[in-house]
BAZAPA-546123 format. One record per residue: residue in three letters; chain; x negated, y negated, z negated of N, C-alpha, C, CB in turn. Coordinates in nm, 4 decimals. Atoms other than C-alpha are relative to their C-alpha. Last residue first. Glycine has a CB too. Layout:
# residues N
(ala; A; (X; Y; Z); (X; Y; Z); (X; Y; Z); (X; Y; Z))
...
***
This chain:
# residues 147
(lys; A; (0.1171; 0.0563; -0.0712); (-19.0712; -1.3461; -6.8556); (0.0091; -0.1679; -0.0110); (0.0018; 0.0551; 0.1640))
(ile; A; (-0.0307; 0.1166; -0.0728); (-18.8362; -1.1869; -7.1087); (-0.1313; -0.0694; 0.0570); (0.0792; -0.0944; -0.0910))
(glu; A; (0.1128; 0.0879; 0.0182); (-18.9186; -0.8308; -7.2013); (0.0359; -0.1360; 0.0861); (-0.1420; 0.0763; 0.0508))
(tyr; A; (0.0268; 0.0757; -0.1198); (-18.5970; -0.6262; -7.2190); (-0.1115; -0.1128; -0.0212); (0.1332; -0.0632; 0.0478))
(arg; A; (-0.0093; 0.1428; 0.0369); (-18.5697; -0.3471; -7.4658); (-0.0276; -0.0711; 0.1221); (-0.0968; -0.0434; -0.1138))
(asp; A; (-0.0252; -0.0152; 0.1621); (-18.5225; 0.0387; -7.4572); (0.0169; -0.1549; -0.0407); (-0.1448; 0.0824; -0.0942))
(lys; A; (0.0946; 0.0573; 0.0775); (-18.4758; 0.0291; -7.0860); (0.0413; 0.0015; -0.1335); (-0.0308; -0.1256; 0.0412))
(leu; A; (0.1055; 0.0281; -0.0856); (-18.2898; 0.2294; -6.8333); (-0.1156; -0.0578; -0.0702); (0.0430; -0.0856; 0.1031))
(gly; A; (0.1084; -0.0671; 0.0489); (-18.0549; 0.3596; -7.1119); (-0.1195; -0.0068; 0.0928); (0.0373; 0.1343; -0.0269))
(phe; A; (0.0069; -0.1320; -0.0793); (-17.7384; 0.2579; -6.9313); (-0.1202; 0.0737; -0.0368); (-0.0013; -0.0220; 0.1544))
(phe; A; (-0.1164; -0.0612; 0.0060); (-17.6717; -0.0111; -7.1990); (0.0019; 0.1367; 0.0623); (0.0922; -0.0814; 0.0548))
(met; A; (0.0176; -0.0716; 0.1322); (-18.0424; -0.1213; -7.1971); (0.1438; 0.0740; -0.0246); (-0.0409; -0.1127; -0.1294))
(glu; A; (0.1128; -0.0973; 0.0095); (-18.0312; -0.1930; -6.8232); (0.0025; 0.0739; -0.1308); (-0.1356; -0.0707; 0.0153))
(leu; A; (-0.0344; -0.1053; -0.0817); (-17.6801; -0.3563; -6.8429); (-0.0973; 0.1212; 0.0012); (0.0151; -0.0522; 0.1298))
(gln; A; (-0.1037; -0.0911; 0.0964); (-17.8040; -0.5760; -7.1284); (0.0546; 0.1122; 0.0765); (0.1330; -0.0859; -0.0574))
(ala; A; (0.0782; -0.0642; 0.1101); (-18.0953; -0.6897; -6.9022); (0.0982; 0.0788; -0.0981); (-0.0837; -0.1138; -0.0820))
(arg; A; (0.0687; -0.1201; -0.0629); (-17.8618; -0.7344; -6.6026); (-0.0779; 0.0646; -0.0967); (-0.0884; -0.0340; 0.1168))
(leu; A; (-0.0867; -0.1047; -0.0238); (-17.6261; -0.9592; -6.8025); (-0.0773; 0.1180; 0.0557); (0.1086; -0.0433; 0.0902))
(ile; A; (-0.0590; -0.0452; 0.1241); (-17.8822; -1.1779; -6.9317); (0.0682; 0.1203; 0.0078); (0.0857; -0.0914; -0.0514))
(trp; A; (0.0923; -0.0954; 0.0632); (-18.0651; -1.1956; -6.5989); (0.0467; 0.0523; -0.1361); (-0.1341; -0.0644; -0.0163))
(his; A; (0.0901; 0.0896; 0.0682); (-17.7527; -1.3235; -6.4269); (-0.0840; 0.1012; -0.0764); (0.0742; -0.1124; -0.0944))
(trp; A; (0.0034; 0.0095; 0.1392); (-17.6200; -1.0661; -6.1935); (-0.0858; -0.1032; -0.0480); (-0.0368; 0.1191; -0.0559))
(gly; A; (-0.1033; 0.0925; 0.0676); (-17.5545; -1.1231; -5.8387); (0.0005; -0.0025; -0.1423); (0.1343; 0.0343; 0.0373))
(asp; A; (0.0645; 0.1466; 0.0269); (-17.8852; -0.9740; -5.7169); (0.1072; -0.0919; -0.0399); (-0.0750; -0.0654; 0.1324))
(trp; A; (-0.0705; 0.1165; -0.0799); (-17.7575; -0.6208; -5.7445); (-0.0297; -0.1245; -0.0462); (0.1454; 0.0063; -0.0010))
(ala; A; (0.0778; 0.0734; -0.1013); (-18.0406; -0.3989; -5.8910); (0.0772; -0.1205; 0.0829); (-0.0502; 0.1067; 0.1004))
(cys; A; (0.0961; 0.0900; 0.0563); (-17.8628; -0.3127; -6.2055); (-0.0596; -0.0829; 0.0979); (-0.1008; 0.0681; -0.0697))
(ile; A; (-0.0867; 0.0980; 0.0643); (-17.5701; -0.1370; -6.0275); (-0.0938; -0.1080; -0.0537); (0.0900; 0.0650; -0.1156))
(lys; A; (-0.0447; 0.0941; -0.1118); (-17.8427; 0.0357; -5.8121); (0.1090; -0.0852; -0.0521); (0.0506; 0.0772; 0.1291))
(lys; A; (0.1087; 0.0773; -0.0620); (-18.0263; 0.1627; -6.1158); (0.0426; -0.0879; 0.1090); (-0.1021; 0.0880; 0.0512))
(ala; A; (0.0249; 0.1038; 0.1005); (-17.6986; 0.2788; -6.2879); (-0.1203; -0.0877; 0.0473); (-0.0291; 0.0658; -0.1428))
(glu; A; (-0.1171; 0.0946; -0.0285); (-17.6075; 0.4889; -5.9709); (-0.0252; -0.1270; -0.0919); (0.1519; 0.0736; -0.0346))
(thr; A; (0.0138; 0.0519; -0.1426); (-17.9551; 0.6594; -5.9871); (0.0981; -0.1097; 0.0252); (0.0227; 0.1133; 0.1058))
(lys; A; (0.0944; 0.0842; 0.0165); (-17.9062; 0.7132; -6.3617); (-0.0423; -0.0565; 0.1126); (-0.0913; 0.0487; -0.0599))
(thr; A; (0.1417; -0.0761; -0.0038); (-17.5754; 0.8756; -6.3019); (-0.1044; -0.1138; -0.0216); (-0.0310; 0.0846; 0.1542))
(ile; A; (0.0949; 0.0528; -0.1240); (-17.2491; 0.6907; -6.3881); (-0.1325; 0.0557; -0.0303); (-0.0133; -0.1726; 0.0152))
(met; A; (-0.0802; 0.0050; -0.1299); (-16.9498; 0.8776; -6.5673); (-0.0979; -0.0459; 0.1150); (0.1299; -0.1060; -0.0127))
(glu; A; (-0.0172; -0.1365; -0.0532); (-17.1651; 0.9830; -6.8744); (0.0508; -0.0012; 0.1382); (0.0926; 0.0801; -0.0849))
(arg; A; (0.1462; -0.0614; -0.0386); (-17.2979; 0.6539; -6.9505); (0.0140; 0.1247; 0.0571); (-0.0982; 0.0191; -0.1202))
(tyr; A; (0.0413; 0.0479; -0.1193); (-16.9395; 0.5237; -6.9134); (-0.1484; 0.0396; 0.0506); (0.0150; -0.1397; -0.0106))
(asp; A; (-0.0380; -0.0900; -0.1168); (-16.8299; 0.7713; -7.1737); (-0.0405; -0.0613; 0.1225); (0.1494; 0.0297; 0.0078))
(asp; A; (0.1003; -0.1221; -0.0024); (-17.0119; 0.5696; -7.4412); (0.0267; 0.0764; 0.1139); (0.0085; 0.0951; -0.1239))
(trp; A; (0.0931; 0.0614; -0.0977); (-16.7634; 0.2676; -7.3586); (-0.1202; 0.1105; 0.0155); (-0.0565; -0.1546; -0.0558))
(cys; A; (0.1005; 0.0650; 0.0900); (-16.5000; 0.4952; -7.4955); (-0.1063; -0.0453; 0.0945); (-0.0593; 0.0986; -0.1160))
(met; A; (0.1404; -0.0626; 0.0216); (-16.2239; 0.5689; -7.2353); (-0.0830; -0.0842; -0.1025); (-0.0829; 0.0076; 0.1425))
(asp; A; (0.0296; 0.0108; 0.1352); (-15.8895; 0.3757; -7.2625); (-0.1343; 0.0982; -0.0419); (0.1357; 0.0394; -0.0796))
(ser; A; (-0.0819; -0.1020; 0.0824); (-15.8758; 0.3186; -6.9089); (-0.0412; -0.0202; -0.1380); (-0.0229; 0.1546; 0.0427))
(leu; A; (-0.1193; 0.0527; 0.0560); (-16.0005; -0.0099; -6.7335); (0.0880; 0.0948; -0.0724); (0.0732; -0.0596; 0.1003))
(ile; A; (0.0204; 0.1180; 0.0840); (-16.3413; 0.1085; -6.6824); (0.1139; -0.0500; -0.0763); (-0.0452; -0.1048; 0.0777))
(gly; A; (0.0531; -0.0449; 0.1176); (-16.2193; 0.4463; -6.5502); (-0.0444; -0.1084; -0.1128); (-0.1100; 0.0797; 0.0392))
(lys; A; (-0.1107; -0.0544; 0.0750); (-15.9909; 0.2726; -6.2944); (-0.0509; 0.0623; -0.1365); (0.0742; 0.1076; 0.0876))
(arg; A; (-0.1053; 0.0907; 0.0560); (-16.2792; 0.0309; -6.1937); (0.1105; 0.0667; -0.0893); (0.0691; -0.0688; 0.1159))
(trp; A; (-0.0358; -0.0493; 0.1328); (-16.5538; 0.2821; -6.1424); (0.1166; -0.0494; -0.0719); (-0.1016; -0.0205; -0.0804))
(lys; A; (-0.0204; -0.1516; -0.0152); (-16.6185; 0.2352; -5.7819); (0.0648; 0.0640; -0.0930); (-0.1112; 0.0684; 0.0092))
(lys; A; (-0.1323; -0.0329; -0.0579); (-16.5658; -0.1454; -5.8439); (0.0542; 0.1455; 0.0227); (0.0012; -0.0592; 0.1224))
(leu; A; (-0.0591; -0.0949; 0.0855); (-16.8834; -0.1495; -6.0425); (0.1384; 0.0462; 0.0363); (0.0018; -0.0525; -0.1289))
(pro; A; (0.0667; -0.1307; 0.0097); (-17.1220; -0.2956; -5.8080); (0.0790; 0.1133; -0.0836); (-0.1378; -0.0239; -0.0644))
(pro; A; (0.0212; -0.0876; -0.1297); (-16.8800; -0.5643; -5.7022); (-0.0726; 0.1254; -0.0205); (-0.0780; -0.0754; 0.1063))
(met; A; (0.1450; 0.0350; -0.0669); (-16.7953; -0.6784; -6.0511); (-0.0239; 0.0894; 0.1115); (-0.1272; 0.0166; -0.1026))
(glu; A; (-0.0183; 0.0842; -0.1111); (-16.4092; -0.6677; -6.1201); (-0.1469; -0.0232; 0.0609); (0.0749; -0.1367; -0.0444))
(ala; A; (-0.0872; -0.0656; -0.1047); (-16.4144; -0.3786; -6.3702); (-0.0085; -0.0693; 0.1419); (0.1506; -0.0026; -0.0491))
(trp; A; (0.0814; -0.0868; -0.0655); (-16.6877; -0.5374; -6.5652); (0.0617; 0.0752; 0.1117); (-0.0518; 0.0852; -0.0901))
(phe; A; (0.1033; 0.0549; -0.0799); (-16.4634; -0.8370; -6.6209); (-0.0957; 0.0835; 0.0535); (-0.0629; -0.0887; -0.0645))
(asp; A; (-0.0496; 0.0694; -0.1381); (-16.1562; -0.6544; -6.6937); (-0.1173; -0.0672; 0.0759); (0.1149; -0.1194; -0.0295))
(arg; A; (-0.0039; -0.0994; -0.1128); (-16.3432; -0.4358; -6.9516); (0.0414; -0.0516; 0.1258); (0.0865; 0.1087; -0.0292))
(trp; A; (-0.1022; -0.1113; -0.0039); (-16.4057; -0.7318; -7.1774); (-0.0100; 0.0933; 0.1153); (0.1362; -0.0561; 0.0018))
(phe; A; (-0.1207; 0.0124; -0.0881); (-16.7222; -0.9421; -7.2198); (0.0889; 0.1138; -0.0071); (-0.0373; -0.0179; 0.1403))
(pro; A; (-0.0973; 0.0969; 0.0253); (-17.0600; -0.8502; -7.3717); (0.1088; -0.0022; 0.0890); (-0.0541; -0.1202; -0.0023))
(leu; A; (-0.0153; 0.1011; -0.0927); (-17.2185; -0.5059; -7.3273); (0.0912; -0.1178; -0.0425); (0.0481; 0.0592; 0.1188))
(thr; A; (-0.1277; -0.0032; -0.0631); (-17.3513; -0.2555; -7.5727); (0.0071; -0.1293; 0.0927); (0.1179; 0.0053; -0.1106))
(lys; A; (-0.0688; -0.1426; -0.0353); (-17.6717; -0.1418; -7.7208); (0.1178; 0.0010; 0.0791); (0.0409; 0.0730; -0.1201))
(thr; A; (-0.1503; -0.0215; 0.0234); (-17.9070; -0.4545; -7.7359); (0.0445; 0.1445; 0.0258); (0.0841; -0.0945; 0.0937))
(lys; A; (-0.0354; -0.1665; 0.0039); (-18.2753; -0.5410; -7.7502); (0.1553; -0.0017; -0.0423); (-0.1049; 0.1006; -0.1304))
(ile; A; (-0.1300; -0.0373; 0.0588); (-18.4266; -0.8757; -7.6458); (0.0354; 0.1456; -0.0103); (0.1025; -0.0618; 0.0747))
(tyr; A; (-0.0806; -0.0964; -0.0587); (-18.7780; -0.9781; -7.5773); (0.1244; 0.0100; -0.0701); (-0.0643; 0.1248; 0.0061))
(lys; A; (0.0959; -0.0853; -0.0548); (-19.0408; -1.2538; -7.6409); (0.0670; 0.1275; 0.0803); (-0.0916; 0.0457; -0.1169))
(ala; A; (0.0643; -0.0802; 0.1053); (-18.7350; -1.4886; -7.6984); (-0.1168; 0.0811; 0.0883); (0.1177; 0.1064; -0.0836))
(asp; A; (0.1629; 0.0123; 0.0040); (-18.5473; -1.7442; -7.5333); (-0.0393; 0.0773; -0.0928); (-0.0629; -0.1360; -0.0284))
(ile; A; (0.0598; -0.0958; 0.1074); (-18.1602; -1.7093; -7.4453); (-0.1573; 0.0057; 0.0192); (0.0654; 0.1566; 0.0145))
(arg; A; (0.1427; 0.0423; 0.0314); (-17.9515; -1.9846; -7.2655); (-0.0635; 0.0902; -0.1233); (0.0001; -0.1637; -0.0417))
(phe; A; (0.0993; -0.0844; -0.0635); (-17.6476; -1.8603; -7.0954); (-0.1382; -0.0423; -0.0135); (0.0273; 0.0120; 0.1359))
(met; A; (0.0553; 0.0730; -0.0734); (-17.4424; -2.1644; -7.2286); (-0.1087; 0.0862; 0.0806); (-0.0438; -0.1086; -0.0759))
(phe; A; (-0.1051; 0.0651; -0.0984); (-17.1941; -1.9346; -7.3874); (-0.0699; -0.0800; 0.0727); (0.1157; -0.0784; -0.0589))
(ser; A; (0.0049; 0.1438; 0.0097); (-17.4955; -1.7462; -7.5312); (0.0981; -0.0586; 0.0807); (-0.1267; -0.0532; 0.0347))
(phe; A; (-0.0725; 0.0816; -0.1056); (-17.4411; -1.3761; -7.5895); (0.0098; -0.1515; -0.0345); (0.1453; 0.0562; 0.0193))
(ile; A; (0.0332; 0.1435; 0.0152); (-17.6203; -1.1068; -7.7523); (0.0617; -0.0735; 0.1001); (-0.1425; -0.0278; 0.0031))
(tyr; A; (0.0398; 0.0807; -0.1168); (-17.4714; -0.7518; -7.7780); (-0.0469; -0.1242; -0.0491); (0.1103; -0.0218; 0.0996))
(trp; A; (-0.1058; -0.0021; -0.1059); (-17.3999; -0.4502; -8.0190); (-0.0666; -0.0900; 0.1353); (0.1533; -0.0745; -0.0676))
(gly; A; (-0.0586; -0.1433; -0.0032); (-17.6655; -0.3424; -8.2717); (0.1147; 0.0003; 0.1150); (0.0673; 0.0441; -0.1559))
(ala; A; (-0.1439; -0.0274; 0.0348); (-17.8373; -0.6612; -8.1814); (0.0442; 0.1386; 0.0013); (0.0860; -0.0695; 0.0885))
(glu; A; (-0.0521; -0.1338; -0.0124); (-18.2095; -0.7614; -8.1648); (0.1422; 0.0013; -0.0445); (-0.0822; 0.0991; -0.0793))
(ile; A; (-0.1284; 0.0052; 0.0361); (-18.3859; -1.0965; -8.0711); (0.0576; 0.1526; 0.0140); (0.0735; -0.1081; 0.0880))
(his; A; (-0.0901; -0.0668; -0.0699); (-18.7592; -1.1172; -8.0679); (0.1473; -0.0007; -0.0528); (-0.0488; 0.1262; 0.0106))
(gly; A; (0.0352; -0.1516; -0.0067); (-19.0400; -1.3343; -8.1720); (0.0968; 0.0615; 0.1057); (0.0186; 0.0783; -0.1514))
(gly; A; (0.1504; 0.0270; -0.0146); (-19.0370; -1.7353; -8.1577); (-0.0359; 0.1566; 0.0308); (-0.0841; -0.0761; -0.1512))
(ala; A; (0.0814; -0.0542; 0.1041); (-18.6452; -1.6786; -8.1316); (-0.1623; 0.0023; 0.0453); (0.0571; 0.1496; -0.0335))
(lys; A; (0.1544; 0.0001; -0.0195); (-18.4119; -1.8969; -7.9312); (-0.0626; 0.0623; -0.1299); (-0.0609; -0.1578; 0.0253))
(ile; A; (0.0546; -0.1128; 0.0886); (-18.0347; -1.8585; -7.8807); (-0.1331; -0.0111; 0.0242); (0.0511; 0.1465; 0.0277))
(ser; A; (0.1118; -0.0865; -0.0332); (-17.8671; -2.1606; -7.6981); (-0.0360; 0.0949; -0.1268); (-0.1262; -0.0918; 0.0437))
(gly; A; (0.1065; 0.0711; -0.0524); (-17.5293; -2.3242; -7.7765); (-0.1012; 0.1083; 0.0391); (-0.0550; -0.1056; -0.1004))
(gly; A; (-0.0545; 0.0979; -0.0630); (-17.1876; -2.1782; -7.8597); (-0.1061; -0.0814; 0.0974); (0.0627; -0.0817; -0.1033))
(ala; A; (0.0154; 0.1434; 0.0546); (-17.3602; -1.8812; -7.9990); (0.0617; -0.0885; 0.1140); (-0.1656; -0.0430; -0.0333))
(lys; A; (-0.0545; 0.0754; -0.1129); (-17.2460; -1.5015; -7.9904); (-0.0238; -0.1582; -0.0556); (0.1723; 0.0446; 0.0335))
(ile; A; (0.0136; 0.1344; 0.0261); (-17.4199; -1.2474; -8.1977); (0.0328; -0.0656; 0.1210); (-0.1301; -0.0363; -0.0494))
(ser; A; (0.0157; 0.0840; -0.1014); (-17.2976; -0.8809; -8.1970); (-0.0459; -0.1402; -0.0593); (0.1279; -0.0044; 0.0800))
(glu; A; (-0.1071; -0.0155; -0.1035); (-17.3284; -0.6122; -8.4674); (-0.0462; -0.0862; 0.1304); (0.1495; -0.0538; -0.0614))
(lys; A; (-0.0312; -0.1291; 0.0278); (-17.6404; -0.5787; -8.7110); (0.1245; 0.0487; 0.1018); (0.0349; 0.0084; -0.1556))
(ala; A; (-0.1357; -0.0180; 0.0168); (-17.7608; -0.8966; -8.5583); (0.0358; 0.1435; -0.0199); (0.0697; -0.0552; 0.1110))
(ile; A; (-0.0474; -0.1519; -0.0022); (-18.1440; -0.9594; -8.6052); (0.1518; 0.0022; -0.0176); (-0.0708; 0.0920; -0.1231))
(ile; A; (-0.1390; 0.0149; 0.0011); (-18.3154; -1.2906; -8.4968); (0.0593; 0.1504; 0.0127); (0.0468; -0.1006; 0.1194))
(ile; A; (-0.0576; -0.1278; -0.0422); (-18.6749; -1.3375; -8.5524); (0.1431; -0.0093; -0.0108); (-0.0504; 0.1164; -0.0799))
(arg; A; (0.1218; -0.0693; -0.0444); (-18.8711; -1.6733; -8.5713); (0.0481; 0.1472; 0.0508); (-0.1128; 0.0083; -0.1261))
(ala; A; (0.0744; -0.0689; 0.1127); (-18.5543; -1.8594; -8.5819); (-0.1112; 0.0571; 0.0481); (0.0747; 0.1020; -0.0701))
(glu; A; (0.1528; -0.0115; -0.0213); (-18.3195; -2.0775; -8.3730); (-0.0558; 0.0594; -0.1092); (-0.0714; -0.1297; 0.0221))
(ile; A; (0.0654; -0.0912; 0.0858); (-17.9401; -2.0365; -8.3029); (-0.1518; -0.0085; 0.0093); (0.0457; 0.1359; 0.0302))
(ser; A; (0.1071; -0.0613; -0.0361); (-17.7302; -2.3140; -8.1424); (-0.0670; 0.0950; -0.1174); (-0.0867; -0.1039; 0.0488))
(gly; A; (0.1240; 0.0779; -0.0523); (-17.3907; -2.4329; -8.2218); (-0.1055; 0.1030; 0.0532); (-0.0690; -0.0936; -0.1214))
(asn; A; (-0.0462; 0.0973; -0.0898); (-17.0523; -2.2643; -8.2836); (-0.1007; -0.0847; 0.0575); (0.0923; -0.0778; -0.0599))
(val; A; (0.0422; 0.1207; 0.0585); (-17.2074; -1.9523; -8.4315); (0.0311; -0.1101; 0.1040); (-0.1516; 0.0059; -0.0404))
(val; A; (0.0096; 0.1090; -0.1141); (-17.0027; -1.6470; -8.3614); (-0.0504; -0.1177; -0.0813); (0.1518; -0.0364; 0.0834))
(cys; A; (-0.0188; 0.1432; 0.0318); (-17.0750; -1.3408; -8.5822); (-0.0092; -0.0988; 0.1172); (-0.1004; -0.0390; -0.1000))
(asp; A; (-0.0180; 0.0609; -0.1473); (-17.0197; -0.9651; -8.5671); (0.0218; -0.1482; -0.0301); (0.1363; 0.0675; 0.0921))
(asn; A; (-0.0974; -0.0311; -0.0771); (-17.1619; -0.8975; -8.9241); (0.0190; -0.0581; 0.1443); (0.0974; -0.0242; -0.0706))
(glu; A; (-0.0728; -0.1220; 0.0368); (-17.4525; -0.8757; -9.1161); (0.1083; 0.0353; 0.0680); (0.0387; -0.0019; -0.1198))
(phe; A; (-0.1331; 0.0027; 0.0067); (-17.6503; -1.1438; -8.9290); (0.0561; 0.1394; -0.0310); (0.0511; -0.0552; 0.1221))
(ile; A; (-0.0613; -0.1397; -0.0079); (-18.0160; -1.1407; -9.0217); (0.1465; -0.0319; -0.0043); (-0.0463; 0.1048; -0.1238))
(val; A; (-0.1355; 0.0119; 0.0406); (-18.2285; -1.4584; -8.9764); (0.0712; 0.1440; 0.0367); (0.0700; -0.1305; 0.0757))
(lys; A; (-0.0825; -0.0892; -0.0610); (-18.6068; -1.4197; -8.9904); (0.1577; -0.0215; -0.0543); (-0.0589; 0.1445; -0.0283))
(gly; A; (0.0202; -0.1429; 0.0504); (-18.8169; -1.7038; -9.0647); (0.0879; 0.0768; 0.0738); (0.0250; 0.0225; -0.1509))
(asp; A; (0.1395; -0.0375; -0.0220); (-18.8208; -2.0839; -9.0065); (-0.0393; 0.1261; -0.0601); (-0.0871; -0.1007; -0.0490))
(phe; A; (0.0523; -0.0600; 0.1336); (-18.4324; -2.1277; -8.9956); (-0.1441; 0.0435; 0.0422); (0.0969; 0.1357; -0.0616))
(ile; A; (0.1417; 0.0039; -0.0241); (-18.2002; -2.3030; -8.7635); (-0.0808; 0.0262; -0.1185); (-0.0378; -0.1255; 0.0543))
(val; A; (0.0822; -0.0798; 0.0784); (-17.8533; -2.1958; -8.7391); (-0.1194; -0.0032; 0.0188); (0.0252; 0.1106; 0.0024))
(asp; A; (0.1091; -0.0782; -0.0245); (-17.6273; -2.4718; -8.5937); (-0.0546; 0.0919; -0.1002); (-0.0913; -0.0768; 0.0346))
(gly; A; (0.1359; 0.0638; -0.0172); (-17.2810; -2.6038; -8.6385); (-0.1222; 0.1007; 0.0543); (-0.0414; -0.0600; -0.1446))
(lys; A; (-0.0271; 0.1355; -0.0563); (-16.9834; -2.4139; -8.7834); (-0.1509; -0.0523; 0.0182); (0.0999; -0.1010; -0.1052))
(val; A; (0.0824; 0.0955; 0.0720); (-17.0674; -2.0444; -8.8686); (0.0161; -0.1336; 0.1023); (-0.1684; 0.0604; -0.0232))
(thr; A; (0.0039; 0.1170; -0.0850); (-16.7982; -1.7668; -8.8002); (-0.1017; -0.1065; -0.0764); (0.1575; -0.0611; 0.0227))
(lys; A; (-0.0470; -0.0421; -0.1439); (-16.8103; -1.4262; -8.9141); (-0.0052; -0.1097; 0.1065); (0.1477; 0.0497; -0.0046))
(ala; A; (-0.1117; 0.0673; -0.0565); (-16.9947; -1.5058; -9.2306); (0.0144; 0.0588; 0.1399); (-0.0186; -0.1563; 0.0004))
(lys; A; (-0.1215; -0.0902; 0.0149); (-17.2418; -1.2698; -9.3821); (0.1216; -0.0405; 0.0628); (0.0328; 0.0181; -0.1351))
(ile; A; (-0.1231; 0.0702; -0.0325); (-17.5707; -1.4637; -9.2928); (0.1050; 0.1134; 0.0011); (-0.0089; -0.0820; 0.1421))
(ile; A; (-0.0943; -0.1152; -0.0312); (-17.9048; -1.3244; -9.4397); (0.1387; -0.0867; 0.0041); (-0.0028; 0.1353; -0.1251))
(lys; A; (-0.1213; 0.0616; 0.0167); (-18.1929; -1.5664; -9.4240); (0.1162; 0.1023; 0.0230); (0.0079; -0.1179; 0.0922))
(glu; A; (-0.1197; -0.0549; -0.0653); (-18.5358; -1.4134; -9.4554); (0.1314; -0.0894; -0.0474); (0.0158; 0.1625; -0.0417))
(lys; A; (-0.1397; 0.0424; 0.0651); (-18.8621; -1.5793; -9.5276); (0.1103; 0.0684; 0.0716); (0.0280; -0.1610; 0.0073))
(met; A; (-0.0856; 0.1110; -0.0776); (-19.1747; -1.4154; -9.3800); (0.1196; 0.0020; -0.0892); (0.0407; 0.0343; 0.1706))
***
């Protein structure tokens, strides 16, 4: 399979490639991303959609400003958005003070039990992309299979 390595932190336009695309850095693509497999060593953000014939994997998170992600599965480790966003979400209000503190994100996994994490993720107000990344962040899933 052909590989395309992108080292830029910003890409104007689309990234469309018939093979594997590897983003070496935290990257913002102003347009859409399409490839067979998409790997981001940090995070990947697209102004348009993100589509992979196989999977999408990020060392941090995956985010489409249009909320359009299509792949067999996604795999992430952290959450998109800022602390203020998560602190205001109804299922996380109980931990608002901790979320807004200078604690490390990894400390949240210690602060919230697995049972509480399951309840947080079960809230019906989440978009599936956010729920999926929450489930992986809390260690409830290793990857999220997109149906």
